[in-house]
N, C-alpha and C positions, 0 to 999 in steps of 0.2 A: 313676179312671183316665183320663188324658188321649190321644186319639189326636193324631195329624199337622195333625189336619183342627180342632182345640181350640189349638192354640197359636198366638202372633201369627206374620203373614208374617218382621218382622224376626225372630223369636227364631230361626226358621227358619234365614234368612241370615247369623246370626251363629252359629251350629253349624255350618253349614257353611264361612263362611270361617273359622274355629277349626280345622277339620278339614284343611283345604287348608293351611292355616298350618302346623301340626302336620305332615302330610307331606311340606311343603318343608323347613323347619326338619330333621327325622329327615334327609332326605336328602342335605342338605348335612356333617350333623353324622355318619352314615353316610360318606359319600366320602372326608371329612378323615381317620375312625380308618383305614379301610383304605389310604390314604395314607402314613399312619403307620406303621401296622402292616409292609406292604409294604416302605418305607425301611428301617428299624428293629430289625424282627425275622424278617427275609427269610431270614437265613445262618442266624440260630439254630433257626430253625424246620425248616428243610433239613437244619440237620447233625443233630437230633434224629430230620428223618423214616428216614435212614439208615443212623445209629446206632441209637438207641434208639426202637423203634417204639412200645412201649408209653408211653414217657413224651408223646412227640408227640400222641399221640390225648389223653391225659391234659390237657395243659397247651394242646391244639384246642379240646376243650369247655367249660375252666375259659377259657379266653380269648375263646370266645362266647357263654358266660354274662353275664361282668365287661364283653363289649362292647353287650350289652340293656340290662342292669342302669343301665349309665353314662349311655348314651346317652335313653335314658328318663325317668332321673330330669333329666337335664340339661336336655331337650325340656319336661318338664313344667314347670321353673322357671323356663326360659326365657316360656314361655306364662304363667303367671301372674303374671311382673313385667309381661306384656306387657296382661293384661287388667287388672290394680292402675293402671295408667298411663291406661289407655282410659277406666277410667269417670270 
């Protein structure tokens, strides 16, 4: 088993940079997603909230799951492309 002391310093910094890049990328994608949902689905969600609470809860959970999967897939793909281009 390797420890942090066994890794070369460049490997450690490369991991830190990749993590920070992933965090920044995910933050930008999440902010964009939030603005799109707010603009295009806010009225529909408000109507569901006032008239169909069970469906509102179901769609709220489904959209959270879809958002997590989509944003993680997109950010992983972009980071994979970035790593390939960097090599």
